[in-house]
PLY file of the C-alpha trace (Angstrom):
ply
format ascii 1.0
element vertex 524
property float x
property float y
property float z
element edge 523
property int vertex1
property int vertex2
end_header
15.04 -40.07 15.91
17.84 -38.02 14.48
17.06 -34.29 14.51
19.33 -33.64 11.56
16.98 -35.72 9.40
14.04 -33.40 10.26
15.48 -30.04 9.50
15.50 -28.85 5.93
18.56 -27.32 4.30
19.19 -23.63 4.64
17.07 -21.70 2.13
19.95 -19.33 1.36
22.23 -21.97 -0.12
22.17 -25.51 -1.43
23.91 -27.06 1.59
22.33 -29.94 3.38
21.51 -29.72 7.08
24.58 -31.76 8.01
26.92 -29.75 5.79
25.40 -26.49 7.08
26.25 -27.43 10.63
29.71 -28.76 9.71
30.80 -25.98 7.34
28.58 -22.98 8.12
26.46 -20.99 5.70
27.98 -17.73 4.48
24.61 -16.28 3.50
22.87 -17.09 6.77
25.58 -17.40 9.41
27.61 -14.50 8.19
31.35 -14.23 7.63
32.17 -15.04 11.26
31.31 -18.71 10.71
29.75 -18.78 14.13
27.80 -21.93 13.48
30.77 -23.82 12.19
32.29 -24.53 15.61
32.18 -28.14 16.91
30.44 -27.06 20.11
27.54 -25.48 18.29
27.30 -28.31 15.83
26.94 -30.82 18.62
24.38 -28.64 20.40
22.32 -28.29 17.24
22.14 -32.03 16.68
21.02 -32.60 20.26
18.46 -29.79 20.48
14.71 -30.05 19.96
13.07 -28.48 16.95
13.13 -24.68 17.03
9.66 -23.51 18.17
8.15 -20.58 16.18
4.92 -18.85 17.08
2.87 -17.54 14.20
0.72 -14.56 15.30
-1.96 -13.47 12.88
-2.49 -9.74 13.31
-6.19 -9.40 12.46
-9.59 -8.48 13.84
-11.27 -11.86 13.48
-11.24 -15.07 11.45
-14.03 -13.66 9.25
-13.61 -10.01 8.48
-16.16 -8.15 10.63
-15.72 -4.62 9.30
-15.15 -2.76 6.01
-11.39 -2.64 5.63
-8.81 -4.57 3.57
-9.11 -7.28 2.29
-12.90 -6.64 2.46
-15.85 -7.14 4.76
-16.80 -10.81 5.13
-13.36 -12.04 3.99
-12.71 -15.54 5.39
-9.16 -15.79 6.68
-9.52 -19.38 7.88
-8.45 -21.09 4.60
-5.66 -18.57 4.20
-4.23 -19.24 7.65
-4.58 -22.99 7.10
-2.69 -22.60 3.83
0.09 -20.66 5.48
0.53 -23.33 8.15
0.46 -26.19 5.64
3.03 -24.43 3.48
5.35 -23.75 6.36
5.13 -27.26 7.81
5.92 -28.74 4.48
8.73 -26.33 3.55
10.25 -26.11 7.01
9.92 -29.61 8.60
12.71 -28.84 11.08
10.50 -26.40 12.98
7.56 -26.68 15.35
4.85 -24.07 14.72
2.27 -22.86 17.21
-0.36 -20.24 16.25
-2.24 -17.39 17.86
-4.36 -14.41 16.80
-4.15 -10.81 18.12
-6.08 -7.69 17.27
-3.84 -5.30 19.15
-1.29 -4.75 21.86
-3.26 -6.16 24.76
-3.70 -9.55 23.17
-0.10 -9.49 22.02
1.01 -8.89 25.66
-1.00 -11.91 26.77
0.71 -14.10 24.18
4.10 -12.95 25.30
3.21 -13.64 28.95
2.00 -17.10 28.02
5.30 -17.82 26.24
7.31 -17.19 29.41
6.13 -20.53 30.71
6.40 -22.31 27.37
9.21 -20.47 25.53
9.37 -20.05 21.76
12.52 -19.44 19.71
10.98 -16.71 17.55
7.86 -15.03 16.28
6.33 -14.76 12.80
3.84 -11.86 12.78
1.55 -12.00 9.77
-0.07 -8.60 9.15
-3.44 -9.79 7.87
-5.40 -6.49 8.37
-3.99 -3.08 7.83
-4.01 -1.53 11.28
-3.86 -3.89 14.26
-0.80 -2.91 16.26
0.64 -6.26 17.23
4.21 -6.35 15.95
5.14 -3.31 18.02
4.55 -5.36 21.20
6.08 -8.59 19.89
9.41 -7.04 19.06
9.81 -5.95 22.67
10.23 -9.63 23.59
13.79 -9.47 22.28
13.17 -12.72 20.35
13.87 -12.89 16.61
10.78 -11.63 14.83
9.81 -11.99 11.20
7.24 -9.41 10.09
5.27 -10.45 6.98
2.62 -8.73 4.82
-0.50 -10.55 3.72
-0.64 -8.93 0.34
-3.76 -6.76 -0.18
-4.78 -7.44 3.40
-2.30 -5.91 5.79
-0.18 -3.92 3.36
-0.84 -0.47 4.81
0.12 -1.37 8.31
3.02 -3.42 7.01
4.52 -0.48 5.08
4.05 2.07 7.90
5.17 -0.19 10.71
8.14 -1.55 8.76
9.34 1.93 7.89
9.20 3.03 11.50
11.02 -0.07 12.78
13.67 0.32 10.14
14.14 3.93 11.24
14.33 2.76 14.89
16.94 0.22 13.81
15.16 -2.63 15.65
17.86 -5.27 16.04
15.64 -8.34 16.06
13.28 -7.88 13.10
13.32 -9.23 9.58
10.76 -8.46 6.88
8.83 -10.27 4.11
6.79 -8.30 1.57
5.95 -10.97 -0.99
2.85 -12.67 -2.43
4.92 -15.85 -3.08
4.53 -18.38 -0.19
7.98 -19.78 -0.98
9.54 -16.37 -0.10
7.90 -16.61 3.36
9.18 -20.16 3.86
12.72 -19.16 2.86
12.70 -16.29 5.35
11.31 -18.53 8.13
14.24 -20.92 7.78
16.51 -18.08 8.90
15.20 -18.55 12.44
17.52 -21.57 12.58
20.49 -19.25 12.97
19.46 -17.88 16.39
17.83 -21.12 17.50
21.23 -22.84 17.06
23.20 -20.19 18.86
23.87 -17.62 16.16
23.77 -13.86 16.67
20.56 -11.85 16.33
22.16 -9.60 13.77
22.92 -12.65 11.61
19.24 -13.55 11.59
18.24 -10.05 10.48
20.96 -9.90 7.84
19.95 -13.31 6.55
16.32 -12.34 6.09
17.36 -9.32 4.11
19.79 -11.41 2.07
17.12 -13.95 1.29
14.64 -11.22 0.36
17.13 -9.54 -2.00
18.23 -12.84 -3.54
14.71 -13.86 -4.26
13.66 -10.53 -5.73
13.85 -10.62 -9.52
16.54 -8.55 -11.23
15.41 -5.28 -12.81
13.65 -5.78 -16.15
13.63 -3.69 -19.32
12.52 -0.27 -18.10
12.43 1.37 -21.53
8.96 2.76 -22.05
6.55 3.72 -24.80
6.79 7.27 -26.22
4.68 9.66 -24.18
5.72 13.32 -24.71
4.25 15.54 -22.01
3.76 19.27 -22.70
4.26 20.84 -19.27
3.63 24.44 -18.19
6.61 26.66 -17.60
7.25 27.24 -13.92
5.85 30.78 -13.78
2.55 29.71 -15.30
2.47 26.55 -13.18
2.92 28.56 -9.92
0.21 30.93 -11.00
-2.16 28.11 -11.73
-1.49 26.63 -8.31
-2.33 29.92 -6.67
-5.65 29.95 -8.55
-6.44 26.54 -7.06
-9.06 26.07 -4.44
-9.80 22.86 -2.46
-13.20 22.10 -0.99
-12.68 19.85 2.05
-15.90 17.98 2.96
-15.92 16.33 6.38
-12.33 17.20 7.18
-10.69 18.92 10.12
-9.10 22.30 10.38
-5.44 22.29 11.24
-1.99 23.65 10.55
-1.90 21.78 7.28
-4.53 24.12 5.80
-2.37 27.21 6.41
0.74 25.44 5.16
-0.96 24.63 1.86
-2.03 28.25 1.49
1.31 29.74 2.61
3.68 27.45 0.67
1.61 26.56 -2.42
-0.88 29.44 -2.67
-3.85 27.01 -2.67
-6.91 28.00 -0.66
-8.70 25.36 1.40
-12.39 25.85 2.18
-14.45 23.90 4.70
-17.66 22.55 3.22
-20.12 20.67 5.55
-21.61 17.37 4.57
-25.03 19.01 4.70
-24.21 21.34 1.78
-23.05 18.42 -0.40
-25.97 16.28 0.63
-28.46 19.01 -0.19
-26.91 19.41 -3.65
-27.24 15.62 -4.11
-30.86 15.66 -3.09
-31.67 18.50 -5.54
-29.67 17.12 -8.48
-31.57 16.92 -11.74
-33.06 13.41 -11.91
-33.27 13.26 -15.74
-29.61 14.30 -16.04
-28.69 11.72 -13.41
-30.40 8.98 -15.44
-28.67 10.19 -18.60
-25.24 9.95 -16.93
-26.02 6.53 -15.39
-27.06 5.22 -18.81
-23.83 6.55 -20.37
-21.84 4.63 -17.75
-23.83 1.50 -18.44
-23.07 1.74 -22.16
-19.39 2.56 -21.84
-18.28 0.33 -18.92
-16.67 -2.90 -20.02
-18.32 -4.70 -17.11
-20.76 -3.85 -14.34
-21.03 -6.28 -11.42
-23.21 -6.18 -8.31
-24.17 -2.50 -8.94
-27.83 -1.82 -9.58
-29.16 0.84 -12.03
-30.59 2.71 -9.08
-27.13 2.83 -7.38
-25.69 4.22 -10.62
-28.37 6.91 -10.69
-27.58 7.92 -7.07
-23.87 8.00 -7.93
-24.57 10.20 -10.94
-26.57 12.55 -8.74
-23.54 12.74 -6.40
-21.35 13.63 -9.37
-23.74 16.46 -10.25
-23.71 17.57 -6.60
-19.91 17.75 -6.61
-19.97 19.80 -9.80
-22.56 22.16 -8.30
-20.65 22.70 -5.10
-17.42 23.27 -7.01
-19.15 25.90 -9.22
-20.75 27.56 -6.21
-17.40 28.07 -4.54
-15.35 28.72 -7.66
-13.11 25.74 -6.85
-11.35 23.22 -9.00
-10.79 20.47 -6.45
-12.98 18.61 -3.99
-11.96 16.02 -1.45
-14.47 14.22 0.76
-14.23 12.16 3.93
-16.20 9.61 1.97
-16.03 6.64 4.38
-16.88 8.78 7.39
-19.67 10.50 5.51
-21.20 7.33 4.17
-20.95 5.24 7.30
-22.09 8.17 9.45
-25.22 8.68 7.31
-24.13 12.18 6.28
-24.06 11.30 2.51
-26.02 8.62 0.80
-23.97 7.74 -2.26
-20.28 7.15 -2.68
-18.45 9.95 -4.54
-16.22 7.46 -6.43
-17.93 7.72 -9.83
-18.05 11.51 -9.45
-14.33 11.69 -8.72
-13.76 9.50 -11.78
-15.61 11.94 -14.03
-14.08 15.03 -12.48
-10.54 13.70 -13.00
-11.40 12.78 -16.65
-12.43 16.43 -17.17
-9.19 18.00 -15.84
-10.79 18.86 -12.48
-9.78 17.13 -9.26
-11.76 14.69 -7.14
-9.71 13.22 -4.30
-10.51 10.45 -1.78
-10.73 10.48 1.98
-10.36 14.26 2.56
-6.61 13.77 2.02
-5.46 17.41 1.70
-1.81 16.59 0.92
-2.77 14.33 -2.02
-5.35 16.90 -3.20
-2.84 19.72 -3.12
-0.40 17.41 -4.95
-3.00 16.83 -7.62
-3.65 20.56 -8.07
0.06 21.17 -8.61
0.66 18.21 -10.90
-2.47 18.51 -12.97
-1.52 22.17 -13.58
2.06 21.17 -14.46
0.92 18.55 -16.93
-1.80 20.65 -18.52
-4.69 18.54 -17.30
-3.37 15.03 -16.76
-5.27 13.33 -13.88
-3.58 11.91 -10.81
-4.28 8.48 -9.39
-4.40 8.68 -5.59
-3.66 5.24 -4.21
-2.77 2.94 -1.33
0.49 1.32 -2.53
1.55 -2.31 -1.94
5.06 -3.67 -2.39
5.56 -7.22 -3.73
9.20 -8.33 -3.87
8.24 -11.55 -5.70
7.44 -9.53 -8.81
9.72 -6.54 -8.01
6.65 -4.28 -8.24
4.84 -1.63 -6.34
1.07 -1.82 -6.89
-1.02 1.33 -6.66
-4.53 0.37 -5.39
-7.71 2.46 -4.95
-11.39 2.35 -5.85
-11.17 5.57 -7.91
-9.11 6.14 -11.08
-9.43 8.09 -14.25
-9.58 6.23 -17.59
-8.12 9.19 -19.41
-4.61 9.10 -18.01
-3.15 11.24 -20.82
-5.53 14.07 -20.19
-9.09 15.09 -21.16
-8.22 15.05 -24.87
-6.16 11.86 -24.70
-7.19 8.28 -25.40
-9.80 6.56 -23.31
-9.09 3.27 -21.57
-11.53 0.53 -20.60
-13.06 0.66 -17.18
-15.37 -1.47 -15.02
-17.99 -0.53 -12.44
-17.89 -2.60 -9.29
-18.87 -2.08 -5.65
-16.64 -0.12 -3.33
-14.31 -2.93 -2.33
-14.06 -2.65 1.45
-17.76 -2.78 2.15
-19.12 -4.22 -1.08
-21.58 -1.34 -1.43
-22.15 1.56 -3.77
-20.38 2.05 -7.08
-16.68 2.37 -7.73
-14.23 2.11 -10.59
-11.74 -0.40 -11.80
-9.68 1.36 -14.48
-7.62 -0.71 -16.81
-4.66 1.61 -17.19
-2.37 1.61 -20.26
0.77 -0.52 -19.92
4.35 -0.03 -21.06
4.47 3.70 -20.15
6.64 5.49 -17.64
4.78 6.82 -14.56
5.78 9.38 -11.99
4.55 9.07 -8.40
4.72 11.97 -5.99
3.45 13.48 -2.78
3.82 17.14 -1.90
4.16 18.17 1.75
4.11 21.98 2.21
4.70 21.71 5.96
8.04 20.06 5.23
8.66 21.96 2.02
9.49 18.66 0.33
8.26 16.30 -2.40
8.49 12.53 -2.21
9.22 11.11 -5.66
9.66 7.78 -7.46
9.07 6.47 -10.96
8.19 3.15 -12.55
7.07 1.44 -15.71
3.41 0.39 -15.85
3.42 -3.41 -16.09
0.05 -4.91 -15.25
-3.53 -4.33 -14.20
-3.84 -6.69 -11.25
-7.13 -8.60 -11.01
-7.53 -9.60 -7.36
-10.73 -9.37 -5.34
-8.88 -8.31 -2.19
-8.40 -4.63 -1.44
-9.23 -1.75 -3.75
-10.56 -2.20 -7.26
-7.97 -0.50 -9.51
-4.56 -1.97 -9.06
-1.79 -0.71 -11.31
1.44 -2.71 -10.94
4.60 -0.78 -11.71
8.25 -1.84 -11.77
10.09 0.96 -10.00
13.11 2.71 -11.34
15.84 2.27 -8.66
16.01 0.27 -5.46
12.83 -1.59 -4.42
14.32 -2.04 -0.91
14.68 1.69 -0.51
10.91 2.01 -1.11
10.26 0.42 2.24
11.67 3.33 4.23
9.45 6.47 4.08
5.88 5.42 4.73
5.80 6.28 8.48
6.85 9.86 7.77
4.89 10.47 4.54
1.75 8.35 5.09
0.35 5.66 2.89
-1.18 7.62 -0.03
0.76 8.53 -3.14
-0.36 10.14 -6.38
0.67 8.65 -9.73
0.82 10.43 -13.09
1.59 9.08 -16.51
4.77 10.50 -18.04
8.44 10.81 -17.33
8.06 13.98 -15.18
11.32 13.85 -13.25
12.85 17.00 -14.77
9.72 19.19 -14.46
8.97 18.02 -10.91
12.57 18.76 -9.83
12.31 22.17 -11.55
9.03 22.87 -9.72
10.64 21.94 -6.41
13.45 24.43 -7.12
10.87 27.11 -7.94
9.11 26.46 -4.67
12.39 26.33 -2.77
11.61 22.79 -1.63
13.67 19.62 -1.29
13.23 16.41 -3.27
13.18 13.00 -1.61
13.86 10.17 -4.09
12.14 7.17 -2.55
13.74 4.53 -4.75
0 1
1 2
2 3
3 4
4 5
5 6
6 7
7 8
8 9
9 10
10 11
11 12
12 13
13 14
14 15
15 16
16 17
17 18
18 19
19 20
20 21
21 22
22 23
23 24
24 25
25 26
26 27
27 28
28 29
29 30
30 31
31 32
32 33
33 34
34 35
35 36
36 37
37 38
38 39
39 40
40 41
41 42
42 43
43 44
44 45
45 46
46 47
47 48
48 49
49 50
50 51
51 52
52 53
53 54
54 55
55 56
56 57
57 58
58 59
59 60
60 61
61 62
62 63
63 64
64 65
65 66
66 67
67 68
68 69
69 70
70 71
71 72
72 73
73 74
74 75
75 76
76 77
77 78
78 79
79 80
80 81
81 82
82 83
83 84
84 85
85 86
86 87
87 88
88 89
89 90
90 91
91 92
92 93
93 94
94 95
95 96
96 97
97 98
98 99
99 100
100 101
101 102
102 103
103 104
104 105
105 106
106 107
107 108
108 109
109 110
110 111
111 112
112 113
113 114
114 115
115 116
116 117
117 118
118 119
119 120
120 121
121 122
122 123
123 124
124 125
125 126
126 127
127 128
128 129
129 130
130 131
131 132
132 133
133 134
134 135
135 136
136 137
137 138
138 139
139 140
140 141
141 142
142 143
143 144
144 145
145 146
146 147
147 148
148 149
149 150
150 151
151 152
152 153
153 154
154 155
155 156
156 157
157 158
158 159
159 160
160 161
161 162
162 163
163 164
164 165
165 166
166 167
167 168
168 169
169 170
170 171
171 172
172 173
173 174
174 175
175 176
176 177
177 178
178 179
179 180
180 181
181 182
182 183
183 184
184 185
185 186
186 187
187 188
188 189
189 190
190 191
191 192
192 193
193 194
194 195
195 196
196 197
197 198
198 199
199 200
200 201
201 202
202 203
203 204
204 205
205 206
206 207
207 208
208 209
209 210
210 211
211 212
212 213
213 214
214 215
215 216
216 217
217 218
218 219
219 220
220 221
221 222
222 223
223 224
224 225
225 226
226 227
227 228
228 229
229 230
230 231
231 232
232 233
233 234
234 235
235 236
236 237
237 238
238 239
239 240
240 241
241 242
242 243
243 244
244 245
245 246
246 247
247 248
248 249
249 250
250 251
251 252
252 253
253 254
254 255
255 256
256 257
257 258
258 259
259 260
260 261
261 262
262 263
263 264
264 265
265 266
266 267
267 268
268 269
269 270
270 271
271 272
272 273
273 274
274 275
275 276
276 277
277 278
278 279
279 280
280 281
281 282
282 283
283 284
284 285
285 286
286 287
287 288
288 289
289 290
290 291
291 292
292 293
293 294
294 295
295 296
296 297
297 298
298 299
299 300
300 301
301 302
302 303
303 304
304 305
305 306
306 307
307 308
308 309
309 310
310 311
311 312
312 313
313 314
314 315
315 316
316 317
317 318
318 319
319 320
320 321
321 322
322 323
323 324
324 325
325 326
326 327
327 328
328 329
329 330
330 331
331 332
332 333
333 334
334 335
335 336
336 337
337 338
338 339
339 340
340 341
341 342
342 343
343 344
344 345
345 346
346 347
347 348
348 349
349 350
350 351
351 352
352 353
353 354
354 355
355 356
356 357
357 358
358 359
359 360
360 361
361 362
362 363
363 364
364 365
365 366
366 367
367 368
368 369
369 370
370 371
371 372
372 373
373 374
374 375
375 376
376 377
377 378
378 379
379 380
380 381
381 382
382 383
383 384
384 385
385 386
386 387
387 388
388 389
389 390
390 391
391 392
392 393
393 394
394 395
395 396
396 397
397 398
398 399
399 400
400 401
401 402
402 403
403 404
404 405
405 406
406 407
407 408
408 409
409 410
410 411
411 412
412 413
413 414
414 415
415 416
416 417
417 418
418 419
419 420
420 421
421 422
422 423
423 424
424 425
425 426
426 427
427 428
428 429
429 430
430 431
431 432
432 433
433 434
434 435
435 436
436 437
437 438
438 439
439 440
440 441
441 442
442 443
443 444
444 445
445 446
446 447
447 448
448 449
449 450
450 451
451 452
452 453
453 454
454 455
455 456
456 457
457 458
458 459
459 460
460 461
461 462
462 463
463 464
464 465
465 466
466 467
467 468
468 469
469 470
470 471
471 472
472 473
473 474
474 475
475 476
476 477
477 478
478 479
479 480
480 481
481 482
482 483
483 484
484 485
485 486
486 487
487 488
488 489
489 490
490 491
491 492
492 493
493 494
494 495
495 496
496 497
497 498
498 499
499 500
500 501
501 502
502 503
503 504
504 505
505 506
506 507
507 508
508 509
509 510
510 511
511 512
512 513
513 514
514 515
515 516
516 517
517 518
518 519
519 520
520 521
521 522
522 523
């Protein structure tokens, strides 16, 4: 059996296997032509198939807990599909598979492979936070780190950014929803398996990724004039801001927000919010719930009673804001709900507050909440969309995903967009929002960090409302202005969340940074 008949051609160029070995592949082997020597060509023909271990980084085959993609998600057909795809697209490789939910299991896999060596590792980040790739890369073997879109995207972004910063010499990356992009990257393992340099493998995976990413499209956008505050008034409005932090922790960040932005942060216990929820006017709660039922384009798996409880939580948030004279509230919603401290998700309340020009922010994220105070003041009331971003090179897009979003993106007096009421995605409970955001407009995405005295910034044109049952409900896909590759590099230092506003706000944001004496970081 001739091995050369089993290995597919290099994905980076149209050369056959035999021509690849005889002539070398500029895209994969690099300018040195290392694989073009007679010695290596003879060795490649004689060798067995390169052996690649696929390690699925996930908690279990069926999702046991509320996290991305969602509780109860069945990974088994997905994993079977990945293996079928790779075996068909890469017939010159042997694939073996494992699962790991953290470093200890990853260490056991590496120990096992000492007695039965592999030529490389494909780590599929299926859930957000299992730390598997960090152990695998210490093997020194070529490693391909791939995101399962809307499943492991948070961990993929944070872990990739850190490894890029560390300049790991043996890691390539795939951030695509297209299975063919994964197959093309996997074929780059052939370089090292046939005697090529590790750096050539890494360069080849980047080259394949860039070549398969679509060229920038038409980024001209629909007219959207934004009347911003002048800097003096904006800074004054920020100093009048007050954040209620429910279920959060005290820390140096609180004082940095006050010192550098003038925004006060007040600790509010769960008990105070829960008491306000319990005493909320029942008739008013019913009225609000009925309004949602009439105005939502679709309601699915959310009972009328759940809507009433969500409406009562909205009234509770309004009451607590009024009591403290605050304009922003951020709640450790998951900890509060799972811990039994609150009994309704605040998502619908956040939706309403943001529609009104106030601020409701998820997960007791103070940086994003402070960002929203500054930007909503700057834009005279436009709401921010706090999100968990996902990068998909197959569409050249960044997708902003969360279960809360306004449907009045141009401000309280602007047009209203359709919205749907669904369960909170991760646990399939409560009530949350899928907002169908307007398309064709320029958006500005930022994150303020007063401790660093810096603002992370990128822009993009709103392209699509993604309808996918995995991950959070609202998914706004944007084509970024600039270099999509550069967007892979800051997540470990800035965290996952970003806040998106409609409008071309580059000039006013840069002017605000100057007024604060801060630096700007252009992420793309």
